[in-house]
N, C-alpha and C positions, 0 to 999 in steps of 0.2 A: 313087814319088811322081807321076810323071807321070800315071800310071794315076788314082790318087787324085784330082788336081786333075781331069780329063777326066770322073771320076765325079760331082764336086761341082758342076761347071759344066753338067753335063746336067742334074743335078737342080733347079738354079736355072731352067734354059731350059723344063723342063717344067712347074715350076711357075708360070713367066709365061704359059705357053700355056693350061694350067690355066684359069687365072685369069679367059681370055677367055671361057671356055666353063664357067665354073664353076655347078654347081649350087645350091641355097640352105643346103646342109649345108658349103658349104668356104668360105662367110664366117668360121666359126671356126676356121679354120686358120691359122697364122702361119709364116712364114717368117724366119728371123734368123739373124745370125751375126757374129763378129767378128775382128779380125786385129790381131797384136801383131808390130811386128819392132822390132828390138833391136841397139843397139851396145853393145859391153861392152869395157872395159879392166882389166887385172889386171897391177899389177907385183910379185906374188908370185915370190919367188925360187927357179927352179928350175920355175916354170908359169907363166912370162908371157904373156898372151893380149891380144890387140888385132884383134876380129873383129864382122863383123856378123852378124847371126843371124835368122832366121825363128824367133822364138818360139811362135808359137800361131797356127793358125787353124782356126775351129769353125763348122760349119752347124748349124743346130738347124730342126726341126719340130715344133709343138706345135698344139695344139687343145681342145675343150671338145666334150663331147657331153650335151645336154639340159641342159646348166648344172649337171652334176652328176659327169660323170668328166672328169678332166683328164690329157692325155696328152703325152710328149714323147720325141723321138728326136733325139739329138744325136751327131756325128762329130767327131774331132779330124784334123788333118793338121799334119805337121810337116815339117823339112828333110829329115831321116833316116828309111830306112823299113826298117832293116835289124833292129831291136830289137823287143821288145813295149813299151818304154818312149817309143819315139819313131814307131812304125809309125802309117799311117792305122787309126784304131780308133773304135769306138763307145764313147762315155763315158758318153751317158746313152740308158736307153731303159726307160719306166716308166709307169705309169698309176695313176691316185689317185682313190678315191672321195671326194667334199669335199660331200657334202650337208649335213654338220654341221661347226660352226666345231670343237664341242670333239672331236670324233672324227672323225678322216680317216685312211683306209687306203691306203698306198701299195706296190707290187710291182712288182720289176723290177731295174734295176740304177741306181743315184743315190749322192747323197752321204752318207757315213756322217755317222750323228747324233752329234758330237763336236766340240766345241768351237765357238766363235762363227765363227771364221775360216775355217774348213774351208767352209762353203758359201756365203761371198763370192764373187761376180764377180771373177776375176783383173784386172779394170780397175778396179773398184771398191774391191779389198782397197788398194790407195793405193802399194805399193812394188814394187821391181823383182822381187822374189818373195815366197811365204809366207814366215812367219815358221820359224826352224828345227825350233822343235819340233812345228810342225803338219807341216811337211814331213817330220820322220822319226817322229811318234808319231800322226799321223792317217791314214796311208797313201797319202802321195804317193810318195816315196822311202825307205819304211819302213825302219826300222833291222832289223828281222826279215831283211830281203833278200827281200820280197815283190817283185814287179815294179811298176813305176810305175802308180799306179793312181788319180791325181788325186784322191786322198781318197774314193774309191768302191768298192763291193762291190754283191753279188748278194742281195737278200734281201726282207723284207716289213717293215714299219713303222707304227705309229699314231701320230699326233700330233694335238695339239691346243689352243686357246687357251680361258679361260673365268675366271670371277668377274669381270665387266665393273663398273667403278665407275659412279658417277653420270654420267659423260660417256660411257659406254658403251663405253670402253677397257678391253679385258681385262687383268688383274693378273698370272696365271699361264700360264706356257705347259708343255707336257711332249711328250716325244718319246721313242720306244723302238724298237728293231728287232731281228730275227733276220737275221743274214747268214752267209753261207759262210765267211767268213773267208781267202779268198784274194785278193782283190781283183778288177778287173773282168775282164769276160770268161773266166771260169776256174770248172770246176766244184769243188765240195768235196774234198778228198783224204782227209782222216781223218774224215769224217762227224761231226765236231763242229762247233757253231754257235758263233757270235760273238752276244754280247749286248750291244747298246750303246744307252745312254740318256741323257737329260738333262733339268734340269728349271729354270726360270729364273722371277724374279719382274721384275715391271715398276712399280716403286713410283712412278716419275714419267715423264711423256712423254719418249720418247728413251732411256731409262735400262733397261739389264738386266743382271741379276746373278743368276749361272747355276753350277751343279755337273753333270760329266758323268761317266759311268761306263762301264767297256767291261772284259769277260770275255770271252775265247775262245783260239783258238790259230790257229798258221799251221803247214802241214805240206808235207812234200815226201816222196815216194817215191823211194830211192835207195839209198846207201850212205853209210856212217860208222864212224869208230873214236872210240872215249871214250878219255879222256886215260890214259894208261898202258896201255891194252889192246892188244894184238897182234893181237888178233881183230877181223875186219872185219865189221860188223853190216850187213842190207839189210832193206827193207821199206819202211813209210811211220812216218816221224819227224814228230811231232807236238810243237811247243813254245808253252807257254802265254803268254798275252798279259793282263796285270792293269794299268789303266791308269785314271786319274781325271785331270780336268781343274776348276780352278777359274777362272773369267772374270768378265770386268766390262766393260762398254761404255757409253759415253753419247755420243748423236748429239744438238746442239742447234745452231740458227743457221749450218749449215753447219759446225760444228766436229766432229770426231771424237776420242775418247778411247777406247781399247782397250786392254787388258792380260789375260794369261791365263799360268798355271803349268799345266803338263803334267808327268804323273810315271809312268814305266811300270817295270813289273816281269816280267822273262821275257827267256829267252837268245834269241840272234838264229843264223842261218846263217851261214857264214864266206863265201859269196859271194852276190851278188845276182843274182836270177833275170832275164836279159834275153832269153833266146830258149830256147824249150821244146824245142829240139831239138838243144844243146848240151850238154857234158859236165855245164857248173856246173847245169843244172837237175837232175842227180841226185846232187850233193854236198849232202849233209845233216850234213855236220862243222859244230861250234860253230863262230862267232867268237870274238875275244879280247875282247870288249866287255862280256863278263860281263853281268849280269841285269838291270841296272839303268840308268836314264836319265832325264834331267828337262830341263826349260828351260822360261823365260819371256821375254816381251817386255812391252814398254811403248811407246805410240805416240800421238802426237798430230798431225793434219793439222788446218792453221788456215786460213781463208779470208782472201785478202789483197784479193781481188775477188768478193765473195759467187757461187758457184755458178759461176766462172770461174777463180779464181788462186787456188793453194794452196801453201803453205809446210809442210813435214812434216820429223819427226824420229820416229826408232824405235831403241830400245836393245834388243837380241837376242841371247839368253844359250843356249846350248845345251851339256849335259854329256853326253856320250856315255856315259860309265860312271859319270855321277851321282858326280864327284870335280872339285873345284875346279883340280886339277893339270893335267886336260885338258879344258879349257873353249874353246868357240869363241864368239867375241863380234864382233857387228856394232854399230858406231856409225854411224847413216846420218842424213843430211840431206838434202833434196831440195825440187823445187816441182814442180808441174803446171800447165798452162795448156790451158785447153777453149777451140777455135777455134769450135767447135759443140758441142752435144750427144753427137754422135757422132765427135768428132775431136778427139783430144789429144795432146800432148806432154808427156812425163815427163823429167825430169833429176834424176839422184840421184849423191851422194859416201859412200861407205862406207869406214872405218877398221876394218880385220878384224885381230884378235888370234887366232891359231889356234895353240892349244897340244894338238890332237888327233894330232898325230903327231909322233913323238919323231925323225923323219929332216928335218924343217926347219930348214934353217940359220936362217931368221928366222921370227917368230911373226908379226910386224906387216906387214901390206902394205894398198895402197890400192887401191879398185876405183872407176871410172865407169860409169855405166849411162845410157844415153839410149834411149827409146822412144817410137816414133809409135802409136798404137793408134787404130783405128777399129772402128766398129760400125754395123748396120744392120737 
């Protein structure tokens, strides 16, 4: 962690020094970043927690070349450096040709084009975490056992906006990409690619109504036994992913309304990949979750003082086996206050009802989350 911080600070210092002697092209380069600090309390029986946490720190460099090509590089640092999910790592590294509004081409590592919430900035997203269905079904802590990938993958994508109305506002957006299917900073394993895409209409200003689809696979190279088999298999095991999402959002006068349903079909590995050097990285056995999962959420963020002080609420449901008997539900209320456009505090209370684990003594418990976020 110390090494990662030193590298980040060195990058800032080098950038500041370069700005004093910058050539003309350097005017198109921007350094930005943000940090999220957290206090979280949970009274879940058998797993009580009461801790301060460094949720996230990111640094990004981005720029344009000839007003036609846009590029971005972003790294993330967390408080734990021992695993793929928490280590300092590259989260974005891509270039995009932006000459035409209706046809842009992006290549590199970036957000998967799936759901409205996935591409949102973690601070703008509004709550202590992304919704459960996005976390589990859009490549954050994916149900398949893929390593934590912040909703990103490596590939190529085309996207665009067209059909302008009388005011010049485009009514239709599309995006589709081809990806490795293995998450960030990882090569393809089974030589099959994920195809992910979406389309949405914007009938009135601030409103989006969209659908998304995802066809692909996740794979590991290792060993496994099928149910009832005594013989152990080895090689590359590929598990299919078939997913779709239905999404709606309306932003008006500092109000936010958003809801999304996501459905997934496809088995999962029994262990989550956290370290490519441990034995779990070669464990290709299937989990007991089965081959279906789904979830939905609905939220509202309401201005008390416009662009300054907001109240918010979210109802968040996830079914890891697509069964109502095994459901995890968050009922959340909270508020945020912006002391400055670059500095805010968030407070949230959640009542959780977790029926996903049969060993839990009590399904219901409470959570309190307080975050102080800054950006530059």
